[in-house]
N, C-alpha and C positions, 0 to 999 in steps of 0.2 A: 727378680733376685729377693731371696731372705735377706734379712738383715739381723744382723748382731751387733750386741753393746757388751764392749769389754770394761770393767772398773777396776782397775790397776794402777797401783802409786810407784810400783820398780820402775825406774826409767830402762827404756826399751825391751823392757820385758812385752810388750805388748808385740813385738817384731816375727817371735814365733809364732804365737797366733794367727798373727797377720798374712803370714809365710802359708801357713796351714790350710788357711780359707779362702786364699785366692783361689777365685772363678768357683767358687761355692758360695759366699755370701758377700754382703757389702759388709765392712766392720768399722766402725766406730769406736774409739778407746778415750777414755777420761780420766785422769788421775784423783778428781774431787767429788767426794760421795756428792752434796749438794747441790754442784754442778750436772752430776750425771742424773740425778733425779729429774731435774728441771729439765733438762735435752729428752732424757727417754719419754717423756709427755708428747713432745713434739716428731720423735724418731721410730716409733712405735715397735721397737726390737722383737723379732722373732725369738731369739736368744740372747740371754744374758750372760755373761760368764765373768763371776765373782772371785776375787784374790779372797780367801777366807782369813790370809793373816795380814789383811788390812789394817792398819792399828787404829786403835780408836773407835773401831765399828763394831756392833754385835749384830751377827750375821741374821738373826732372828729377826731382830727391829727392821734391818734394812728390806728382808724379805716381806714383813707384814705391810710396809711402808709403801712398797713396790705394788704391794695387789691392792692397798688402799686407793691408789692412784687409779686403780681400773684395769693395772698392765698387768698380763698374765702371760709374759714369755717363758720358752723353757727355759730351764736353768741349769747352767755348769758351774759348781762351784768347787774351789780346790785350792790347796795353799801350795801347788806346785807348778811353777808356772813354764815349766817344759811338759806340756799336756802331749798328747801323742796325736799325730794330724788326723789319724783315722775315727777318733773322736766325733770331728766334724764332719764326716761323710755321713753320719744320719740326717741331716738334713735335708 
């Protein structure tokens, strides 16, 4: 089964995404950027979902850091926590 990782700081926002991905892939959710970067090294997600409205984070810096770690997941970046479930059918 494919693996996805969601970096999201809004409480319960991941529920919509988790429900949309049920049966499609395994999803891990983290609210802390630093912890997420450490966990992703071990988890090695196929898909990374990032909240572009995450406070205090410059998206380009985050993506550059992820690449520097040797991770190459497909990336979905959104400032809308209510993403269409059809988006995840591409997995």
